[in-house]
SENU-823672 format. One line per field, with one value per residue: residue number from 1; chain; residue in three letters; z, x, y of N, C-alpha, C in turn. Coordinates in nm, 2 decimals, padded with zeros to 4 digits. Each point is the difference from the previous one (the first is absolute). Example, Ala and Ser with C-alpha at 12.3 -4.5 7.8 and 13.67 -1.06 7.14 Angstrom:
# residues 2
i <- [1, 2]
ch <- [A, A]
aa <- [ALA, SER]
n_zz <- [00.78, -00.07]
n_xx <- [01.32, -00.04]
n_yy <- [-00.57, 00.11]
ca_zz <- [00.00, 00.00]
ca_xx <- [-00.09, 00.09]
ca_yy <- [00.12, 00.11]
c_zz <- [00.00, 00.08]
c_xx <- [00.09, -00.08]
c_yy <- [00.12, 00.11]
END
This chain:
# residues 142
i <- [1, 2, 3, 4, 5, 6, 7, 8, 9, 10, 11, 12, 13, 14, 15, 16, 17, 18, 19, 20, 21, 22, 23, 24, 25, 26, 27, 28, 29, 30, 31, 32, 33, 34, 35, 36, 37, 38, 39, 40, 41, 42, 43, 44, 45, 46, 47, 48, 49, 50, 51, 52, 53, 54, 55, 56, 57, 58, 59, 60, 61, 62, 63, 64, 65, 66, 67, 68, 69, 70, 71, 72, 73, 74, 75, 76, 77, 78, 79, 80, 81, 82, 83, 84, 85, 86, 87, 88, 89, 90, 91, 92, 93, 94, 95, 96, 97, 98, 99, 100, 101, 102, 103, 104, 105, 106, 107, 108, 109, 110, 111, 112, 113, 114, 115, 116, 117, 118, 119, 120, 121, 122, 123, 124, 125, 126, 127, 128, 129, 130, 131, 132, 133, 134, 135, 136, 137, 138, 139, 140, 141, 142]
ch <- [A, A, A, A, A, A, A, A, A, A, A, A, A, A, A, A, A, A, A, A, A, A, A, A, A, A, A, A, A, A, A, A, A, A, A, A, A, A, A, A, A, A, A, A, A, A, A, A, A, A, A, A, A, A, A, A, A, A, A, A, A, A, A, A, A, A, A, A, A, A, A, A, A, A, A, A, A, A, A, A, A, A, A, A, A, A, A, A, A, A, A, A, A, A, A, A, A, A, A, A, A, A, A, A, A, A, A, A, A, A, A, A, A, A, A, A, A, A, A, A, A, A, A, A, A, A, A, A, A, A, A, A, A, A, A, A, A, A, A, A, A, A]
aa <- [UNK, UNK, UNK, UNK, UNK, UNK, UNK, UNK, UNK, UNK, UNK, UNK, UNK, UNK, UNK, UNK, UNK, UNK, UNK, UNK, UNK, UNK, UNK, UNK, UNK, UNK, UNK, UNK, UNK, UNK, UNK, UNK, UNK, UNK, UNK, UNK, UNK, UNK, UNK, UNK, UNK, UNK, UNK, UNK, UNK, UNK, UNK, UNK, UNK, UNK, UNK, UNK, UNK, UNK, UNK, UNK, UNK, UNK, UNK, UNK, UNK, UNK, UNK, UNK, UNK, UNK, UNK, UNK, UNK, UNK, UNK, UNK, UNK, UNK, UNK, UNK, UNK, UNK, UNK, UNK, UNK, UNK, UNK, UNK, UNK, UNK, UNK, UNK, UNK, UNK, UNK, UNK, UNK, UNK, UNK, UNK, UNK, UNK, UNK, UNK, UNK, UNK, UNK, UNK, UNK, UNK, UNK, UNK, UNK, UNK, UNK, UNK, UNK, UNK, UNK, UNK, UNK, UNK, UNK, UNK, UNK, UNK, UNK, UNK, UNK, UNK, UNK, UNK, UNK, UNK, UNK, UNK, UNK, UNK, UNK, UNK, UNK, UNK, UNK, UNK, UNK, UNK]
n_zz <- [00.00, -00.07, 00.09, -00.04, 00.02, -00.01, -00.08, 00.01, -00.05, 00.08, 00.10, -00.03, -00.02, 00.12, 00.04, -00.06, -00.11, -00.02, -00.06, 00.09, 00.08, 00.08, 00.10, 00.05, 00.11, 00.00, -00.03, 00.12, -00.02, 00.12, 00.11, 00.04, -00.12, 00.04, -00.08, 00.02, 00.01, -00.10, 00.09, 00.01, 00.12, 00.01, -00.07, -00.03, -00.12, 00.09, 00.04, -00.13, 00.06, 00.09, 00.10, -00.04, 00.08, -00.06, 00.07, -00.11, 00.01, -00.07, -00.08, -00.02, -00.03, 00.10, 00.06, 00.01, 00.12, 00.03, 00.07, 00.05, 00.03, -00.01, 00.10, -00.03, 00.13, 00.05, 00.08, -00.11, 00.00, -00.09, 00.06, -00.13, -00.06, 00.02, -00.12, 00.01, -00.12, -00.04, -00.10, 00.07, 00.04, 00.13, -00.07, 00.09, -00.11, 00.07, 00.07, -00.11, -00.04, 00.11, 00.00, -00.13, 00.02, 00.11, -00.07, -00.09, 00.09, 00.03, 00.10, -00.03, -00.11, 00.03, 00.02, -00.08, 00.06, -00.12, 00.00, 00.07, -00.12, -00.03, -00.12, 00.02, 00.06, -00.09, -00.08, 00.10, -00.10, 00.08, 00.04, -00.13, -00.02, 00.11, -00.06, -00.12, 00.03, -00.04, -00.08, 00.04, 00.03, -00.08, 00.06, -00.11, 00.01, -00.08]
n_xx <- [00.08, -00.05, 00.06, -00.09, 00.06, -00.13, 00.02, -00.10, 00.08, 00.09, -00.09, -00.04, 00.12, 00.00, -00.11, 00.05, -00.07, 00.10, 00.06, -00.05, 00.05, 00.05, -00.06, 00.12, -00.05, -00.06, -00.12, -00.06, -00.13, 00.02, -00.05, 00.11, 00.00, 00.11, 00.10, 00.04, 00.13, -00.02, -00.06, -00.04, 00.01, 00.11, 00.09, -00.02, -00.05, -00.11, 00.09, 00.00, -00.11, 00.06, 00.04, 00.03, 00.06, 00.08, -00.02, 00.07, -00.07, 00.10, -00.06, 00.06, -00.13, 00.03, -00.08, -00.09, 00.06, 00.04, -00.07, 00.09, -00.11, 00.08, -00.03, 00.07, -00.02, -00.05, -00.06, -00.03, 00.03, -00.09, -00.02, -00.03, 00.07, -00.02, 00.04, -00.04, 00.06, -00.12, 00.08, 00.04, -00.13, 00.04, 00.08, -00.04, -00.07, -00.12, 00.04, 00.04, -00.12, -00.06, 00.08, -00.02, -00.13, -00.01, 00.07, -00.09, -00.09, 00.01, 00.09, 00.02, -00.04, -00.12, -00.04, -00.10, -00.04, -00.05, -00.13, 00.00, 00.01, -00.10, 00.05, 00.01, -00.12, -00.05, 00.06, -00.06, -00.04, -00.09, -00.02, -00.01, -00.07, -00.07, 00.01, -00.01, -00.09, 00.10, -00.11, -00.06, -00.07, -00.08, -00.11, -00.04, -00.12, 00.10]
n_yy <- [-00.12, 00.10, 00.08, 00.09, 00.12, 00.05, 00.11, 00.08, 00.09, -00.04, -00.01, 00.12, 00.03, -00.06, 00.06, 00.11, -00.05, 00.08, -00.10, -00.09, 00.10, -00.10, -00.05, -00.04, 00.04, -00.12, 00.06, 00.01, 00.00, 00.07, -00.06, 00.07, -00.06, -00.05, 00.04, -00.13, 00.00, -00.09, -00.07, 00.13, 00.05, 00.07, -00.07, 00.13, 00.02, 00.02, -00.10, 00.00, 00.04, -00.08, 00.08, -00.12, -00.08, -00.08, -00.11, -00.06, -00.11, -00.04, -00.09, -00.12, 00.00, 00.08, -00.09, 00.10, -00.03, 00.12, 00.08, 00.09, 00.06, 00.11, 00.09, 00.11, 00.03, 00.10, -00.08, -00.07, -00.12, 00.00, -00.12, 00.02, -00.09, -00.12, -00.05, -00.13, -00.04, -00.04, -00.02, 00.11, 00.00, 00.04, 00.08, 00.09, 00.02, 00.01, -00.10, -00.06, 00.03, -00.04, -00.11, -00.01, 00.02, -00.08, -00.09, 00.03, 00.00, 00.12, -00.02, 00.13, -00.06, 00.06, -00.12, 00.05, -00.10, 00.00, 00.03, -00.11, -00.06, -00.08, 00.01, 00.13, 00.00, -00.08, 00.08, 00.06, 00.08, 00.05, -00.13, -00.02, 00.11, -00.03, -00.11, 00.05, 00.09, 00.08, 00.03, 00.12, -00.10, 00.07, -00.03, 00.04, 00.05, 00.04]
ca_zz <- [00.00, -00.01, 00.06, -00.06, 00.04, -00.12, 00.01, -00.07, -00.15, -00.04, 00.00, -00.12, -00.12, 00.01, -00.03, -00.12, -00.13, -00.08, -00.14, -00.02, 00.07, 00.09, 00.11, -00.03, 00.09, -00.02, 00.10, 00.02, 00.07, 00.13, 00.04, 00.03, -00.12, -00.04, -00.06, 00.07, -00.07, 00.03, 00.10, 00.11, 00.07, 00.01, -00.10, -00.11, -00.08, 00.06, 00.09, -00.08, 00.02, 00.13, 00.02, 00.09, -00.04, 00.00, 00.00, -00.08, 00.00, -00.12, 00.00, -00.09, -00.14, 00.00, 00.02, 00.13, 00.09, 00.12, 00.00, 00.12, -00.04, 00.11, -00.04, 00.11, 00.05, 00.08, 00.12, 00.01, -00.13, 00.00, -00.08, -00.06, -00.01, -00.05, -00.08, -00.05, -00.10, 00.07, -00.01, 00.08, 00.14, 00.10, -00.03, 00.06, -00.09, 00.07, 00.10, -00.07, -00.04, 00.12, 00.04, -00.09, 00.02, 00.13, -00.02, -00.09, 00.07, 00.11, 00.13, 00.08, -00.06, 00.05, -00.11, 00.04, -00.07, -00.02, 00.05, -00.06, -00.06, 00.05, -00.04, 00.07, 00.14, 00.00, -00.03, 00.11, -00.06, 00.11, 00.08, -00.07, 00.01, 00.13, 00.03, -00.09, -00.02, 00.09, 00.01, 00.09, -00.08, 00.05, -00.07, -00.02, -00.13, -00.04]
ca_xx <- [-00.08, 00.07, -00.08, 00.04, -00.07, -00.04, -00.09, -00.13, 00.03, 00.08, -00.09, -00.09, 00.08, 00.00, -00.13, -00.07, 00.07, -00.02, -00.03, -00.14, -00.08, -00.08, 00.07, 00.06, -00.07, -00.15, -00.08, -00.13, -00.09, -00.04, -00.14, -00.02, -00.01, 00.13, 00.10, 00.12, 00.08, -00.04, 00.06, 00.03, -00.12, 00.01, 00.09, -00.09, 00.05, -00.02, 00.11, 00.09, -00.04, 00.04, 00.15, 00.05, 00.12, -00.03, 00.10, -00.06, 00.06, -00.01, 00.05, 00.11, -00.05, -00.03, -00.14, -00.03, -00.07, -00.03, 00.02, -00.03, -00.02, 00.01, 00.00, 00.05, -00.08, 00.08, 00.08, 00.01, -00.01, -00.12, 00.00, -00.14, -00.04, 00.08, -00.08, 00.08, -00.07, -00.07, 00.08, 00.12, -00.04, 00.04, 00.14, 00.09, 00.02, -00.03, 00.11, 00.12, -00.02, 00.01, 00.14, 00.07, -00.05, 00.06, 00.14, 00.02, -00.04, 00.08, -00.05, -00.07, -00.13, -00.11, -00.07, -00.14, -00.06, -00.14, -00.10, 00.02, -00.11, -00.02, 00.11, 00.12, -00.01, 00.03, 00.15, 00.08, 00.08, 00.05, 00.10, 00.13, 00.06, 00.05, 00.11, 00.11, 00.03, 00.07, -00.07, -00.12, -00.12, -00.13, -00.11, -00.09, -00.08, 00.01]
ca_yy <- [00.12, 00.13, 00.11, 00.13, 00.12, 00.07, 00.11, -00.02, 00.01, -00.12, -00.12, 00.01, -00.05, -00.15, -00.07, 00.06, -00.02, 00.13, -00.03, -00.05, 00.09, -00.08, -00.06, -00.13, -00.09, 00.01, 00.06, -00.05, 00.09, -00.06, 00.02, 00.14, 00.07, 00.07, -00.09, -00.04, -00.09, -00.14, -00.08, 00.09, 00.06, 00.14, 00.06, 00.04, 00.12, 00.13, 00.04, 00.09, 00.14, 00.04, 00.02, -00.10, -00.08, -00.15, -00.11, -00.10, -00.13, -00.08, -00.14, -00.01, 00.03, 00.14, 00.03, 00.06, -00.10, 00.07, 00.15, 00.08, 00.15, 00.09, 00.14, 00.08, 00.10, 00.10, -00.05, -00.15, -00.08, -00.09, -00.12, 00.00, -00.13, -00.11, -00.08, -00.11, -00.08, -00.11, -00.13, 00.01, 00.03, -00.10, -00.04, 00.09, 00.11, 00.12, 00.02, 00.06, 00.14, 00.08, 00.01, 00.08, 00.14, 00.05, 00.03, 00.11, 00.12, 00.05, -00.05, 00.10, 00.03, -00.08, -00.07, -00.03, -00.12, 00.02, -00.10, -00.13, -00.07, -00.13, -00.08, 00.06, -00.04, -00.15, -00.02, 00.06, 00.10, 00.09, -00.07, -00.01, 00.14, 00.02, -00.09, 00.02, 00.14, 00.08, 00.13, 00.00, -00.05, 00.05, -00.06, 00.12, 00.01, 00.13]
c_zz <- [00.00, 00.06, -00.06, 00.05, -00.13, 00.04, -00.08, -00.15, -00.04, 00.00, -00.12, -00.12, 00.00, -00.04, -00.12, -00.12, -00.08, -00.14, -00.02, 00.07, 00.09, 00.11, -00.04, 00.09, -00.03, 00.12, 00.02, 00.08, 00.12, 00.02, 00.03, -00.12, -00.04, -00.05, 00.08, -00.09, 00.04, 00.10, 00.12, 00.06, -00.02, -00.10, -00.12, -00.08, 00.06, 00.09, -00.07, 00.00, 00.13, 00.01, 00.10, -00.06, 00.03, 00.02, -00.06, 00.01, -00.13, 00.02, -00.10, -00.15, -00.02, 00.00, 00.14, 00.09, 00.13, -00.01, 00.13, -00.05, 00.13, -00.05, 00.12, 00.02, 00.08, 00.11, 00.01, -00.15, 00.02, -00.09, -00.04, -00.01, -00.04, -00.07, -00.06, -00.10, 00.06, -00.01, 00.09, 00.14, 00.09, -00.03, 00.05, -00.08, 00.08, 00.11, -00.07, -00.05, 00.12, 00.05, -00.09, 00.02, 00.13, -00.01, -00.08, 00.07, 00.11, 00.13, 00.08, -00.05, 00.06, -00.13, 00.05, -00.10, -00.01, 00.05, -00.08, -00.06, 00.08, -00.03, 00.07, 00.15, 00.01, -00.01, 00.11, -00.04, 00.11, 00.09, -00.07, 00.00, 00.13, 00.03, -00.08, 00.00, 00.11, 00.03, 00.10, -00.09, 00.07, -00.08, -00.01, -00.13, -00.04, -00.14]
c_xx <- [00.09, -00.09, 00.07, -00.08, -00.03, -00.07, -00.12, 00.03, 00.08, -00.09, -00.10, 00.07, 00.01, -00.13, -00.08, 00.08, -00.04, -00.03, -00.14, -00.10, -00.10, 00.09, 00.05, -00.07, -00.15, -00.07, -00.13, -00.08, -00.05, -00.15, -00.03, 00.01, 00.13, 00.09, 00.12, 00.08, -00.03, 00.09, 00.05, -00.13, 00.00, 00.08, -00.08, 00.05, -00.02, 00.11, 00.10, -00.04, 00.04, 00.15, 00.05, 00.12, -00.04, 00.13, -00.07, 00.08, -00.02, 00.05, 00.11, -00.03, -00.03, -00.15, -00.01, -00.08, -00.03, 00.03, -00.04, 00.00, 00.01, 00.01, 00.06, -00.10, 00.08, 00.08, 00.01, 00.00, -00.12, 00.02, -00.14, -00.05, 00.11, -00.09, 00.09, -00.09, -00.06, 00.08, 00.12, -00.03, 00.04, 00.14, 00.10, 00.03, -00.02, 00.11, 00.12, -00.02, 00.01, 00.14, 00.08, -00.04, 00.06, 00.15, 00.03, -00.03, 00.10, -00.06, -00.08, -00.14, -00.11, -00.07, -00.14, -00.05, -00.15, -00.09, 00.02, -00.12, -00.01, 00.13, 00.13, 00.00, 00.03, 00.15, 00.08, 00.10, 00.05, 00.10, 00.14, 00.07, 00.06, 00.12, 00.13, 00.05, 00.09, -00.06, -00.11, -00.12, -00.12, -00.11, -00.11, -00.08, 00.01, -00.06]
c_yy <- [00.12, 00.11, 00.13, 00.11, 00.08, 00.13, -00.03, -00.01, -00.13, -00.13, 00.01, -00.05, -00.15, -00.06, 00.05, -00.02, 00.13, -00.03, -00.05, 00.09, -00.07, -00.06, -00.13, -00.11, 00.00, 00.06, -00.08, 00.10, -00.06, 00.02, 00.15, 00.09, 00.08, -00.11, -00.02, -00.09, -00.14, -00.07, 00.08, 00.05, 00.15, 00.07, 00.03, 00.12, 00.13, 00.04, 00.09, 00.14, 00.06, 00.02, -00.10, -00.07, -00.15, -00.08, -00.11, -00.13, -00.07, -00.14, 00.00, 00.02, 00.15, 00.04, 00.06, -00.10, 00.07, 00.14, 00.06, 00.15, 00.08, 00.15, 00.08, 00.12, 00.10, -00.06, -00.15, -00.06, -00.09, -00.12, -00.02, -00.14, -00.10, -00.09, -00.11, -00.07, -00.12, -00.13, 00.00, 00.04, -00.12, -00.06, 00.10, 00.13, 00.13, 00.03, 00.06, 00.14, 00.09, 00.02, 00.10, 00.15, 00.06, 00.03, 00.12, 00.14, 00.04, -00.05, 00.10, 00.04, -00.09, -00.06, -00.03, -00.11, 00.03, -00.11, -00.13, -00.06, -00.13, -00.09, 00.05, -00.04, -00.15, -00.03, 00.07, 00.11, 00.10, -00.06, -00.01, 00.13, 00.02, -00.09, 00.04, 00.15, 00.06, 00.13, -00.02, -00.04, 00.05, -00.07, 00.11, -00.02, 00.14, 00.03]
END
């Protein structure tokens, strides 16, 4: 597995085919009537309208298998979501994304972990943050 940090523009270049003028990853429409990249819960084209950064996990075939989205605010860094491809869940991908993220961040910055989905709670994402982070971890619905 390869972990890479991307700005929003860099990630857009990875998932958008400028010659075909379409996304390289297939999309599906959720029950909530919005489009998400296939096999993910939260990773979606509308993310590219926001000022965020990403840590992306690739398998050896260069397919995206996991993503951690985060944003900087005035006095903290917010972890917006972690999403792992359905075929790679329960293989430690989220843990590796969190470890990479926490090692990348300065130790003196507060990290706010957003409200957990059912899947995030089940995967103990907040506990993983508290275990691996050198930063102050706050749980907040911002």
